[in-house]
LODO-394341 format. One line per 10 residues: number of its first residue (from 1); their letters; for each residue x, y, z negated of C-alpha. Coordinates in Angstrom, 2 decimals, padded with zeros to 5 digits. Each point is the difference from the previous one (the first is absolute). Layout:
NUM) A) X:Y:Z | ...
! end
This chain:
1) MTSQNTPETL) 113.85:010.12:-101.06 | -000.41:-003.22:-002.26 | -002.64:-002.01:-001.56 | -001.18:001.24:-003.78 | -002.77:-001.47:-002.17 | -002.76:002.48:000.23 | -003.62:000.23:-001.40 | -002.32:-001.73:002.68 | -002.61:003.03:-000.74 | -001.69:001.19:003.00
11) FTDPVCGMQV) 000.40:003.83:000.70 | -001.03:002.53:002.74 | 002.53:001.82:002.02 | -001.10:003.77:-000.41 | 001.52:000.77:003.44 | -001.22:-002.60:002.37 | -002.86:-001.43:-002.20 | 001.43:-003.65:000.31 | -000.82:-002.31:-002.93 | 003.34:-001.78:-000.96
21) KPGPLHWQHA) 001.87:-001.38:-002.96 | 003.64:000.73:-001.12 | 001.99:-002.66:001.71 | 003.64:-000.69:000.81 | 000.33:003.53:001.87 | 001.81:002.36:-002.51 | 003.04:002.00:-000.31 | 001.85:000.95:-003.27 | 001.67:003.22:-000.60 | 001.20:001.67:-003.14
31) GTTYYFCSDA) -001.87:-002.33:-002.09 | -003.46:000.33:001.86 | -001.56:-002.56:002.06 | -001.59:001.26:002.95 | -002.72:-002.33:001.64 | -001.14:000.27:003.66 | -003.57:-000.63:001.47 | 000.83:-002.51:002.76 | 002.33:-000.67:002.95 | -002.46:001.81:001.97
41) CLHKFKTDPQ) 000.28:003.30:-001.49 | 002.19:-000.01:-003.25 | -001.74:002.95:-001.67 | 002.22:000.26:-003.34 | -001.19:-000.22:-003.58 | 001.93:000.40:-003.35 | 000.28:-002.94:-002.57 | -003.87:000.34:-000.77 | -001.35:-000.82:003.42 | -003.04:002.20:-000.67
51) SYLLPSAPVI) 002.26:003.26:-000.13 | 000.61:001.26:003.66 | 003.66:000.97:000.58 | 000.25:003.74:000.23 | 002.02:001.79:002.62 | 003.03:000.55:-002.26 | 000.81:-003.75:000.00 | 002.65:-001.31:002.23 | -001.11:-000.75:003.56 | 000.55:-003.63:000.88
61) SAPMDEKPLY) 000.32:-001.55:003.19 | -003.03:-002.01:001.59 | -000.92:-002.38:002.69 | 000.15:001.30:003.52 | -003.93:000.02:000.22 | -000.52:002.14:-003.11 | -002.39:002.82:000.42 | 001.55:003.16:-001.33 | -001.70:002.03:-002.64 | -000.83:003.59:000.75
71) TCPMHPQIRQ) 000.41:002.89:-002.32 | -000.25:003.84:000.04 | 003.53:001.80:-000.02 | -001.42:002.80:-002.07 | -002.14:-002.30:-002.32 | 001.85:-003.32:-000.35 | -002.83:-001.32:-002.17 | -002.25:-000.44:002.86 | 000.83:-003.48:001.29 | -001.96:-002.14:002.62
81) NHPGTCPICG) 000.56:-002.87:002.13 | -001.04:001.83:003.24 | 000.58:003.21:001.65 | -002.14:003.15:-000.63 | 000.10:003.32:-001.72 | 000.49:001.19:-003.49 | -003.16:000.80:-001.96 | 001.76:002.79:-001.73 | 002.01:001.90:002.51 | -001.23:-001.44:003.13
91) MALEAVPTLT) 003.50:-000.97:001.36 | 000.38:-003.10:002.03 | 001.08:-002.77:-002.10 | 003.46:-001.63:000.87 | 001.09:-003.59:-000.26 | 002.24:-000.74:-002.91 | 003.54:-001.27:001.30 | 000.89:-003.33:-001.04 | 002.52:-002.53:001.48 | -002.35:-001.12:002.75
101) PASVENNAEL) 000.09:001.30:003.67 | -003.79:000.34:-000.13 | 000.20:002.72:-002.73 | 002.41:001.93:002.17 | -001.90:000.11:003.32 | -001.34:003.18:001.57 | -002.95:001.36:-001.68 | -003.23:-000.20:001.83 | -000.99:003.27:-001.35 | 002.53:001.54:002.37
111) HHMQRRFWGS) -001.43:-001.47:003.06 | -003.43:001.03:-001.39 | 001.07:003.70:-000.39 | 002.07:000.09:003.21 | -003.27:-001.00:001.92 | -001.90:002.72:-001.53 | 002.77:002.58:000.45 | 000.58:-000.69:003.79 | -003.69:000.03:000.61 | -000.38:003.15:-001.86
121) VILTFPTFML) 002.88:001.82:001.80 | -001.81:-001.10:003.45 | -003.19:001.68:-001.10 | 001.44:003.03:-002.01 | 002.10:001.35:002.98 | -002.86:000.76:002.40 | -002.17:001.11:-002.99 | 002.68:002.62:-000.84 | 000.45:001.22:003.61 | -003.85:000.51:000.29
131) AMLGIPAGML) 000.00:002.02:-003.13 | 003.00:002.21:001.05 | -000.90:000.35:003.69 | -003.80:-000.97:000.32 | -001.65:-000.91:003.36 | -000.01:002.48:002.66 | -003.31:001.69:000.40 | -002.34:-001.53:002.32 | 001.88:-003.28:000.27 | -002.66:-001.83:-002.29
141) PDIGWLSPSQ) -003.43:001.57:-000.65 | -001.43:000.27:-003.44 | -002.12:-002.83:-001.29 | -002.70:002.19:-001.63 | 001.60:001.97:-002.68 | 003.06:-002.45:-000.20 | 003.52:001.14:001.07 | 001.31:-002.61:002.29 | 003.69:000.67:-001.41 | -001.40:-000.49:-003.51
151) MLQCVLATPV) -001.88:-003.02:001.02 | 003.26:-001.60:001.31 | 001.92:000.91:-003.04 | -002.61:-001.49:-002.11 | 000.01:-003.47:002.15 | 003.85:-000.10:-000.23 | 000.66:001.15:-003.61 | -002.95:-002.00:-001.58 | 002.08:-003.32:000.50 | 003.12:001.36:-001.15
161) VWWGGWPFFT) -001.53:001.34:-003.31 | -002.38:-003.10:-000.86 | 002.11:-002.79:001.64 | 003.51:001.34:-000.37 | -000.62:001.62:-003.31 | -002.22:-002.60:-001.47 | 002.72:-001.33:-002.35 | 000.18:003.42:-001.54 | -003.55:000.26:-000.50 | -000.05:-003.38:-001.69
171) RAWQSLTSLN) 002.93:000.82:-002.16 | -001.64:003.27:-000.89 | -002.96:-001.56:-001.16 | 001.99:-002.50:-002.24 | 001.73:003.00:-001.38 | -003.14:001.55:-000.77 | -001.55:-003.13:-001.61 | 003.25:-000.26:-002.08 | 000.20:003.60:-000.76 | 003.56:000.04:001.14
181) LNMFTLIALG) -000.11:002.77:002.63 | 002.89:000.03:002.47 | 001.27:000.85:003.57 | -002.62:-002.17:001.60 | -002.67:002.01:-001.91 | 001.39:003.12:001.55 | 000.26:-001.56:003.56 | -003.48:-001.25:000.09 | -001.38:003.26:-001.58 | 001.69:002.02:002.76
191) TGSAWVYSVI) -000.67:-002.34:003.00 | -003.55:-000.70:-000.99 | -001.19:003.51:-000.89 | 001.50:001.32:003.41 | -001.70:-002.83:001.89 | -003.39:000.38:-001.67 | 000.26:003.74:000.20 | 000.71:-000.25:003.77 | -002.93:-002.45:000.64 | -002.45:002.25:-001.69
201) ALFMPELFPA) 001.53:003.07:001.92 | -000.32:-002.07:003.42 | -003.55:-001.35:-000.41 | -001.74:002.61:-002.35 | 001.60:003.45:000.68 | -003.15:001.75:-000.85 | 000.85:-000.78:-003.80 | 002.95:002.49:000.27 | -000.24:003.81:-000.03 | -000.21:001.74:003.46
211) SMRNQQGHVD) 003.23:001.70:-000.78 | 001.71:-003.58:000.20 | -001.49:-000.90:003.52 | 001.31:001.14:003.25 | -001.78:001.31:002.97 | -000.94:-003.65:000.90 | -001.32:-000.65:-003.47 | 002.90:-002.31:-000.84 | 001.67:-000.16:-003.45 | 003.94:-000.51:-000.27
221) VYFEAAAMIT) 000.61:-003.69:-000.86 | 003.08:-001.74:-001.45 | 000.21:-003.59:001.53 | 003.55:000.40:001.04 | 001.07:000.99:-003.68 | -001.63:-003.18:-001.29 | 001.60:-002.24:002.43 | 003.61:001.72:-000.10 | -000.18:-000.46:-003.99 | -000.96:-003.48:000.56
231) TLVLLGQVLE) 002.72:-000.85:002.54 | 002.53:001.55:-002.00 | -000.67:-001.82:-003.21 | -000.06:-003.36:001.89 | 003.36:000.73:001.35 | 001.22:000.60:-003.52 | -001.62:-003.33:-001.20 | 001.69:-001.89:002.85 | 003.61:001.62:-000.91 | -000.61:-000.91:-003.68
241) IKAHIKTHGA) -001.06:-003.63:000.58 | 003.16:-000.49:002.13 | 002.22:001.42:-002.67 | -001.43:-002.43:-002.70 | 000.34:-002.93:002.41 | 003.74:000.68:000.52 | 000.49:-000.17:-003.86 | -000.45:-003.90:000.43 | 002.66:-000.46:002.85 | 002.70:-000.96:-002.53
251) IKLLLGMAPK) -001.99:-003.00:-001.11 | -000.06:-000.99:003.72 | 003.59:000.41:000.43 | 000.85:-001.96:-003.16 | -002.10:-002.85:000.99 | 001.98:-000.09:003.21 | 003.36:-000.19:-001.62 | -000.65:-003.40:-001.71 | 001.25:-002.98:001.91 | -002.85:-002.28:001.11
261) TTWKLDPQGH) 001.89:-003.57:000.02 | 003.08:-001.44:-001.54 | 002.24:-003.09:000.14 | -001.05:-002.47:-002.81 | 002.16:-002.70:-000.87 | -001.26:-003.57:-000.76 | 001.66:-002.23:-002.65 | 002.23:-001.53:002.79 | 000.94:003.57:001.11 | -001.86:000.28:003.18
271) EMATPIDEIM) -001.32:003.43:000.77 | -003.47:000.64:001.01 | -001.56:003.23:001.33 | -002.50:000.78:-002.85 | -002.39:003.02:-000.51 | 000.74:002.03:-002.91 | -003.54:-000.45:-001.37 | 000.90:-003.62:-000.42 | 003.28:000.49:-002.06 | -000.41:-000.70:-003.73
281) PGDRLKIKPG) 002.65:000.45:-002.99 | 002.67:-002.62:000.07 | 000.19:-000.24:003.92 | 003.41:-000.10:001.64 | 000.32:002.46:002.77 | 002.63:000.48:002.71 | 000.58:003.67:000.79 | 002.12:000.33:003.42 | 002.11:003.00:000.88 | -002.05:003.05:000.93
291) EKIPVDGIVV) -003.31:-001.37:-001.50 | -002.13:001.64:-002.78 | -000.13:-001.49:-003.44 | -003.52:-001.62:-000.31 | -000.73:000.09:-003.69 | 001.85:000.84:-003.25 | 002.45:-002.65:-001.11 | 003.69:-000.91:-000.76 | 002.63:-001.36:002.07 | 000.97:-003.71:-000.31
301) EGRSHVDESM) 002.47:-000.11:002.77 | 001.94:002.20:002.28 | 001.29:003.37:000.08 | -000.94:003.23:002.00 | -000.60:003.63:-000.32 | -003.65:001.03:-000.16 | -001.40:003.58:000.79 | -002.05:000.89:-002.87 | -000.59:003.73:000.98 | -003.76:-000.48:000.37
311) INGEPVPLLK) 000.21:-000.87:-003.57 | 002.64:002.07:-001.71 | 000.57:002.66:002.47 | 003.74:-000.57:-000.03 | 001.83:-000.17:003.42 | 002.54:-002.83:-000.84 | -001.04:-003.63:000.50 | 000.56:-002.06:-003.37 | 001.74:-003.29:000.09 | -002.13:-002.94:-000.87
321) QKESPLFAAT) 001.27:-003.33:-001.25 | -001.11:-002.82:-002.21 | -002.26:001.10:-002.59 | -000.41:003.62:001.35 | -003.69:001.20:000.12 | -001.65:000.71:003.28 | -002.95:002.00:000.79 | -002.91:-000.35:002.60 | 000.18:002.09:003.41 | 003.95:000.92:-000.58
331) LNGSGVLIMQ) 002.19:-000.81:002.95 | 002.58:-002.73:000.05 | 003.49:000.90:001.49 | 002.27:-002.52:001.85 | 000.10:-003.02:-002.36 | -002.41:-002.84:-000.60 | -001.65:-000.24:-003.35 | -001.98:-002.87:-001.61 | -002.39:001.47:-002.71 | -002.62:-001.29:-002.38
341) AQKVGKQTLF) -003.29:001.89:-000.11 | -000.94:001.41:-003.20 | -002.72:002.61:000.54 | -002.30:-000.25:002.95 | -002.93:002.06:001.30 | -001.22:002.80:-002.15 | 002.65:-000.67:-002.56 | 003.05:001.07:002.13 | 001.52:003.36:-000.64 | -001.02:000.95:003.47
351) AQIIAMVSQA) -003.56:-000.71:-000.53 | 000.09:001.99:-003.29 | 001.36:002.97:002.01 | -002.97:-000.24:002.43 | -002.40:-000.26:-002.97 | 001.67:003.19:-001.41 | -000.19:001.88:003.08 | -003.73:-000.97:000.38 | -000.75:000.71:-003.62 | 001.55:003.51:000.15
361) QSSKAPIQKV) -001.76:000.87:003.22 | -003.39:-001.01:-001.07 | 000.25:001.69:-003.18 | 001.22:003.48:001.30 | -003.18:002.25:000.32 | -000.10:002.97:002.40 | 000.13:003.46:-001.51 | -003.43:001.52:-000.55 | -000.44:002.58:002.91 | -000.31:003.68:-001.15
371) ADKVSAIFVP) -003.02:000.41:002.39 | -001.88:-002.78:-001.89 | 000.69:001.61:-003.37 | -001.41:003.36:001.04 | -002.80:-001.54:001.76 | -001.26:-001.47:-003.16 | -000.68:003.70:-001.09 | -000.39:001.54:003.35 | -002.61:-002.25:001.56 | -002.74:000.06:-002.85
381) LVLFIALIAF) 000.60:003.83:-000.10 | -000.83:000.25:003.72 | -002.93:-002.22:-000.27 | -001.21:002.21:-002.95 | 000.60:003.35:001.81 | -001.74:-001.27:003.18 | -002.93:-001.24:-001.95 | -000.37:003.41:-001.72 | 000.26:001.86:003.18 | -002.46:-002.10:001.48
391) FGWWQFGPEP) -002.75:000.17:-002.48 | 000.86:003.57:-000.90 | -000.72:001.28:003.51 | -002.87:-002.45:000.46 | -001.90:001.52:-003.27 | 001.16:003.53:000.03 | 001.30:000.80:003.55 | -001.81:001.89:002.62 | -002.11:-001.64:002.81 | 000.56:-002.65:001.45
401) SLSYALVAGV) 001.84:-000.82:-003.33 | 000.12:-003.70:001.14 | 002.05:001.01:002.75 | 002.25:002.23:-001.87 | 000.36:-002.71:-002.74 | 001.20:-002.37:002.74 | 002.53:002.35:001.31 | 001.36:000.68:-003.42 | 000.17:-003.40:-001.10 | 001.61:-001.29:003.18
411) SVLIIACPCA) 002.42:002.78:-000.04 | 001.31:-000.96:-003.23 | 000.33:-003.54:000.88 | 001.90:000.88:003.23 | 002.26:002.55:-001.34 | 001.03:-002.71:-002.82 | 000.48:-002.53:002.80 | 003.43:-001.90:-000.73 | 001.76:000.37:003.40 | 002.76:002.11:-001.21
421) LGLATPVSIT) 000.03:-002.09:-003.10 | 000.48:-003.03:001.81 | 002.68:001.54:002.06 | 001.86:001.50:-002.81 | 001.98:-003.02:-001.10 | 000.44:-002.25:003.23 | 001.03:002.97:002.16 | 002.67:000.82:-002.26 | 001.11:-003.47:-000.44 | 000.07:-000.66:003.68
431) VALGKGATHG) 002.36:003.09:000.82 | 002.07:-001.07:-003.09 | 000.54:-003.80:001.11 | 000.77:001.25:003.46 | 002.68:002.37:-001.67 | 001.44:-002.78:-002.08 | 000.20:-002.33:002.96 | 002.19:002.73:001.85 | 002.28:-000.38:-003.00 | 000.28:-003.69:-000.42
441) ILIKDAAALE) -002.67:-000.05:-002.80 | -002.67:-002.67:000.65 | -003.04:000.51:-002.38 | -002.44:-002.89:-000.17 | -003.00:002.05:-001.18 | -001.23:003.26:-001.45 | -000.15:-001.47:-003.60 | 004.01:-000.53:-000.13 | 000.61:003.56:001.32 | -002.51:001.30:-002.74
451) TLEKVNLLIV) 001.49:-002.00:-002.67 | 003.68:000.95:000.82 | -000.76:003.47:-000.89 | -000.50:-001.13:-003.64 | 003.07:-002.59:-000.21 | 002.51:001.13:-002.78 | 001.95:-003.46:-000.16 | 001.84:-001.55:002.81 | 001.29:-003.56:-000.20 | 002.70:-001.11:002.52
461) DKTGTLTEGR) 001.48:-003.20:000.73 | 003.99:-000.01:000.56 | 000.55:-002.16:003.00 | -000.92:001.56:003.32 | -001.74:002.96:-001.74 | 002.74:001.78:-001.68 | 002.69:-002.04:001.67 | 000.45:-001.35:003.61 | -001.11:-003.48:-000.90 | 003.11:-001.81:001.30
471) PSLIQSIPVK) 003.56:-000.23:-000.96 | 002.60:002.31:001.40 | 003.85:-000.09:-000.18 | 000.69:003.16:-002.03 | 003.79:-000.60:-000.73 | 003.07:-002.15:001.04 | 002.74:000.12:-002.95 | 003.52:-001.58:000.68 | 001.90:-001.35:-002.87 | 003.01:-001.40:001.59
481) NLSASEIQHT) 001.93:000.90:003.28 | -002.94:000.51:002.33 | -001.79:003.20:000.97 | -003.54:000.62:-000.57 | -000.71:-000.48:003.68 | 001.85:-003.25:000.29 | -001.99:-001.48:-003.11 | -003.25:001.27:001.67 | 000.87:-001.63:003.40 | 001.32:-003.14:-001.33
491) AAALAGNSDH) -003.26:-000.20:-001.93 | -002.19:000.76:003.19 | 001.96:-002.71:002.05 | -001.38:-002.70:-002.69 | -003.43:001.82:-000.44 | -000.67:000.03:003.89 | -000.50:-003.94:-000.23 | -002.67:000.42:-002.53 | -003.69:001.38:000.03 | 000.01:000.66:-003.64
501) PFSKAISAHP) -001.29:003.46:-001.20 | 003.40:000.65:-001.33 | 001.82:-001.00:002.98 | -002.05:002.21:002.33 | 000.38:003.06:-002.18 | 003.89:-000.50:000.30 | -000.23:-000.75:003.75 | -002.27:002.99:000.54 | 002.08:002.52:-001.75 | 000.75:003.05:002.13
511) QTDPAQLKTV) 003.71:-000.15:-000.34 | 000.37:-003.69:001.00 | 001.64:000.04:003.49 | -000.91:-003.38:001.90 | 003.29:000.32:001.94 | 001.93:-000.25:-003.44 | -001.86:-003.31:-000.98 | 002.29:-003.21:000.13 | -000.94:-003.46:001.00 | -001.28:-002.29:-002.81
521) QDFESITGKG) 000.60:-003.65:-000.05 | -001.58:-002.75:-002.35 | -002.47:002.31:-001.14 | -002.30:-001.11:-002.80 | -002.93:001.33:-001.88 | -000.18:-000.97:-003.61 | -003.68:000.54:-001.07 | -000.05:002.34:-003.07 | 003.73:000.85:-000.03 | 001.27:001.38:003.13
531) LTGIIEGKTV) 002.06:-000.57:003.19 | 003.33:-001.73:000.95 | 001.93:-000.44:003.22 | 003.47:000.04:001.58 | 001.23:003.34:001.40 | 003.40:-000.03:001.66 | 000.98:-003.18:-001.77 | -000.92:001.44:-003.36 | -003.05:-001.21:-002.20 | -002.35:002.92:-000.77
541) ALGNPALMQQ) -002.71:-000.16:-002.47 | -002.71:002.60:-000.46 | -002.41:-000.13:-002.85 | -001.18:000.15:-003.78 | 002.14:-001.03:-002.95 | -001.56:-003.51:000.21 | 001.70:-000.43:003.46 | 003.28:001.36:-001.32 | -000.16:-002.50:-003.10 | -000.72:-002.87:002.50
551) YGIQTAPLEQ) 003.11:000.70:001.58 | 002.13:000.67:-003.28 | 000.28:003.69:000.63 | 000.10:002.16:-003.12 | -002.21:003.13:-000.03 | 000.66:000.86:-003.63 | 002.27:002.80:000.88 | -002.92:001.83:001.87 | -002.77:-000.90:-002.62 | -000.34:003.56:-001.19
561) QMQEYTQKGH) -000.32:001.60:003.54 | -002.47:-002.71:000.73 | -002.06:000.59:-003.04 | -000.16:003.86:000.67 | -001.59:-000.65:003.45 | -002.47:-002.82:-001.29 | -001.05:002.41:-002.57 | -001.12:002.40:002.70 | -001.67:-002.93:001.79 | 002.48:-000.40:002.58
571) TVLFLAIDKI) 001.19:-003.38:001.35 | 003.94:-000.64:000.20 | 001.38:-002.41:002.57 | 003.71:-000.98:-000.36 | 002.29:-000.58:002.97 | 002.68:-002.50:-000.49 | 002.66:-001.15:002.40 | 002.06:-003.15:-000.72 | -001.72:000.07:-003.51 | 001.37:003.48:-000.75
581) IYGYLVLADQ) -002.60:002.72:-000.41 | 000.82:003.05:002.25 | -003.08:002.01:-000.68 | -003.68:000.07:-000.48 | -003.02:001.45:001.56 | -002.76:001.77:-001.61 | -003.62:-000.22:001.26 | -003.31:001.42:-001.15 | -003.45:000.85:000.94 | 000.57:003.79:000.46
591) IKTDTPQAIR) -002.34:002.73:-001.07 | -001.75:001.73:003.15 | 001.77:003.27:000.82 | -003.27:002.05:-000.41 | -000.99:-001.76:-003.20 | 001.51:002.53:-002.70 | -001.47:003.09:001.98 | -003.63:-001.78:000.03 | 000.32:-000.77:-003.62 | 000.66:003.43:-000.96
601) KIQQAGLKIV) -002.98:001.30:002.29 | -002.36:-002.63:-001.78 | 001.21:000.98:-003.45 | -000.52:003.72:000.69 | -003.48:-000.77:001.18 | -000.63:-001.05:-003.81 | 000.09:-003.80:000.53 | 001.82:-002.49:-002.42 | 002.15:-002.48:001.86 | 000.39:-003.65:-001.40
611) MLTGDSEPSA) 002.04:-002.66:001.97 | -001.39:-003.65:-000.42 | 002.42:-002.75:001.37 | 000.82:-003.50:-000.13 | 003.77:000.82:-000.02 | 002.09:-000.46:-003.00 | 000.24:002.86:-002.62 | 003.53:001.05:000.97 | -000.87:000.51:003.67 | -003.40:001.61:-000.81
621) NAIAQQLKLD) 001.53:002.26:-002.54 | 002.69:001.26:002.38 | -002.35:000.88:002.57 | -002.39:001.78:-002.42 | 002.94:002.13:-001.56 | 001.23:001.08:003.46 | -003.42:001.11:000.94 | -001.14:001.32:-003.36 | -003.11:-001.99:-000.04 | -002.30:000.47:-003.17
631) QVKANVLPGE) -000.26:-003.66:-000.87 | 001.14:-003.36:001.29 | -001.33:-003.48:-000.69 | 002.45:-003.06:001.24 | -000.47:-003.57:000.42 | -003.70:000.51:000.82 | -001.59:-003.08:001.65 | -002.45:000.30:002.66 | -002.98:-000.19:-002.05 | 001.16:002.12:-002.56
641) KAKWVSRFQQ) -000.06:003.00:002.30 | -003.60:000.22:000.26 | -000.24:-000.39:-003.75 | 002.46:003.00:-000.47 | -002.18:002.06:002.35 | -003.07:-000.89:-002.00 | 001.71:000.69:-003.26 | 001.12:003.47:001.08 | -003.77:000.62:001.21 | -001.23:-000.84:-003.52
651) QGYIVAMAGD) 002.34:002.72:-001.39 | -001.80:002.50:002.11 | 002.06:000.28:003.09 | -001.18:000.27:003.54 | 002.52:-002.46:001.57 | 001.36:-000.05:003.42 | 002.10:-003.12:000.90 | 002.67:000.06:002.82 | 001.40:-003.42:001.16 | 000.93:-002.06:003.10
661) GINDAPALAQ) -000.27:-003.75:-000.77 | -002.75:-002.64:-000.53 | 000.95:000.14:-003.51 | -000.95:003.47:-000.18 | -003.43:-000.79:001.50 | -002.16:-000.58:-003.21 | 001.64:003.06:-001.63 | -000.73:002.28:003.17 | -003.85:-001.22:-000.16 | -000.13:000.54:-003.72
671) ANVGIAMGNG) 001.51:003.54:000.16 | -002.52:003.07:000.28 | 001.99:000.62:003.37 | 002.17:-002.76:001.42 | 002.86:001.29:002.42 | 001.66:-002.54:002.34 | 003.43:000.91:001.70 | -000.21:-000.54:003.74 | 002.87:-002.23:000.05 | -001.71:-002.50:-002.55
681) TDIAKESADI) -002.18:-003.04:000.59 | -003.27:000.04:001.59 | -001.62:-001.28:-003.45 | 001.28:003.19:-001.64 | -001.39:002.25:002.64 | -003.27:-001.68:-000.05 | -000.25:000.15:-003.76 | 000.76:003.66:-000.06 | -002.07:002.93:000.48 | 002.86:002.17:001.82
691) TLVKGNLNGI) 002.90:-001.18:002.22 | 003.10:001.83:000.55 | 001.04:-000.65:003.35 | 003.46:001.35:-000.35 | 000.45:-002.12:-003.09 | 001.59:002.74:-002.27 | -001.17:001.71:-003.04 | -000.28:003.47:001.33 | -003.07:-001.25:001.87 | -001.52:-000.27:-003.69
701) ATAIQLSRST) 000.75:003.76:-000.86 | -001.41:000.93:003.34 | -003.09:-002.15:-000.59 | -000.58:001.76:-003.40 | 000.24:003.43:001.34 | -002.33:-001.10:002.95 | -002.53:-001.36:-002.65 | 000.14:003.07:-002.15 | -000.60:002.20:003.05 | -002.84:-002.07:001.35
711) MKNIRQNLFF) -001.90:-000.24:-003.30 | 000.27:003.94:-000.41 | -001.35:000.29:003.57 | -002.94:-002.41:-000.88 | -000.87:002.16:-002.94 | -000.04:003.18:002.22 | -002.30:-001.96:002.30 | -002.35:-001.09:-002.68 | -000.05:003.77:-000.96 | -000.91:000.95:003.54
721) AFAYNSAGIP) -002.53:-002.93:000.33 | -001.99:001.05:-003.04 | 000.43:003.90:-000.12 | -001.59:001.00:003.08 | -002.85:-002.51:-000.55 | -000.47:000.62:-003.51 | 000.09:003.77:000.67 | -002.76:-000.44:002.59 | -002.28:-002.20:-002.07 | -001.53:002.89:-002.02
731) VAAGVLYPFV) -000.43:001.97:003.27 | -001.56:-002.99:001.64 | -002.46:-000.43:-003.08 | -001.11:003.67:000.94 | 001.29:001.86:-003.14 | 000.75:003.14:002.24 | -003.41:000.01:001.68 | -001.70:002.15:-002.80 | 002.76:002.61:000.25 | 000.91:000.01:003.77
741) GLLLSPMIAA) -002.60:-002.13:001.59 | 002.78:-002.60:000.98 | -001.02:-003.57:000.30 | 003.02:-002.15:001.41 | -000.75:-001.73:003.11 | 001.10:-003.76:000.34 | 001.95:001.12:002.94 | 001.93:002.29:-002.29 | 000.40:-002.79:-002.54 | 001.33:-002.21:002.60
751) AAMSFSSVSV) 002.43:002.81:001.09 | 001.19:000.15:-003.56 | 000.47:-003.55:-000.22 | 001.89:-000.04:003.26 | 002.24:002.90:-001.22 | 001.01:-001.98:-002.96 | 000.89:-002.87:002.14 | 002.17:002.12:002.25 | 001.70:001.39:-003.04 | 000.60:-003.44:-001.25
761) IANALRLAKM) 001.53:-001.21:003.17 | 002.13:003.27:000.65 | 001.44:-000.36:-003.57 | 000.76:-003.47:000.40 | 001.99:000.41:003.33 | 002.37:002.01:-002.04 | 001.44:-003.10:-001.26 | 001.42:-000.84:003.44 | 002.24:003.04:-000.16 | 001.23:-000.78:-003.61
771) KL) 003.66:-000.30:-000.45 | 001.24:-003.29:-001.40
! end
């Protein structure tokens, strides 16, 4: 950031409340200037400092002590500078990911929920056992009219409901005050009504009809149901928070990839170890073999190959010499480079990739849960019916009318208890995630599995996704006097002295016999051209046309054959002996053996397949034609992949993106569903929603099948969750009493609720037997 003349008007930061003036802290992008509050917090403002920067704007790095903003994943317009809950839906607010480690640390909400969950587990288990088995007769005497077993259940369950479940009650209250009824409304309604009813039944059994009391005068209570529901929902909250925290893992890994120091040269050429933060544009830096490039710039001295796979996804290191561009966090090979810094800090391509990953992750809202959508109608309906039942029995029912009213109202609430509703989705998801894991499909969260069902466009990278991701020797072609085997083994003798990817491909070919390799003398590796050496007194050269030209060897007679291969994206290396070409070798990044079959499966599932690659058009088109892809885009830069994903989304597609390199990370995060190949980088895996351990596209076809089966199963579960309860609500309200004298007992209401839960679990377990 550089200084700029700005108005000296004081204004108030709407996030932290600090009174500051627009000063030298700013960042320009696409013609717009973004101001920052201060070094302490760097909250962002557009050109008009009074206008708060909305979440859609780029995410910029900030000092290490910046306090992160918090937002709701379902309602991103809710933003504040401290943890809390969303006033609309009641969900816990999440830290907005930035480039600072503080913003990607573990969520305190997780520890908060874990304490409540484990405390509730400890108390719920004995409560449940007491409800099922009771206390043997005579072990403890009755305390007046009170049952010892029910008293213990009350003592154990009350902390679970009111301490463990307190967040649900507060969120339910928020949902009521904001008129956004949701899952928490149902949870609080079910657990609260079960607890209140049980307390009344325990301490005032005389309010209930004699038919509801046993010989000891006790009324059945439902403390264990209230405790169990609370504990199960707490478990779901813990798992959900963990899933959200993992989405920020890519930022941590990216921050760890950047070098911390570099060798800065003073005017006399002396090198000094210098922190990256102190490097400025124009500084001269020395990059030693095996070190990472610290900032963006150009080479001013030296020659070396640089591994830029983390930027461009390509496996072959690129030759860097004078005037060649260098990018931060890429890896230098065996040479020494002197570079001039041009872009530092947030301006580097590496920092922009981090910002894109962060922006895509923070802007991706989770799918609205089906249960919450139904709850918006179901909850007020249940409340209305319960009130009608209560007042109807109180005013028109037989004596004791208040007792009958209480039974009817509570029965309606209990039978509508959301236990099965809470289980409907997570049980199926849990089974599906386990099923996927056994088939090498790792799914980060339920939202990804749900979204995958709707995907109708798959974007794939070429290198490492459709192909092996490394060069392989596919053919040795003689043109003079030597056999193909002799060409290959002569080339392998030279290649065995080099660690270049092409050399490794030649040496590792299955038909290369080490016993047939001859000794090489005077070996020399010529950067960017090839290899030379003396074999049995003859000068042997293996390399590209530039190497042949250097030694005065004509390649014109083979120009046509070479063009045929290069148009397919292959690399041709010539083998010359004593300045005569005896043959050539063809290398290529080969298509994975199972890719064609996987492509057909995915297309048969109704998905359109588009390939985005940084490769040249000839190479990309050759692969696309061979695999019969629907569309191909070549020469795509790292930052453009995410833009292409966004472009397809704007056209109405639900997009899945499959990739394996760091250059794919922003697109993986931007996609509706990001899919990382198991053989790819950790950054790609962390940015993605799904990781394929086996690294092949068949996993995508399997994941689609798994998603569609799981969502079908969930819809069935939701039917079971509502069908039994909804059918029982009118009975619980007493509509059958005038005709057959039946008033549904809360015990039967709880049984209906339990039966719906059993149905949901049994149906979900069918996923474990599904064939993938």
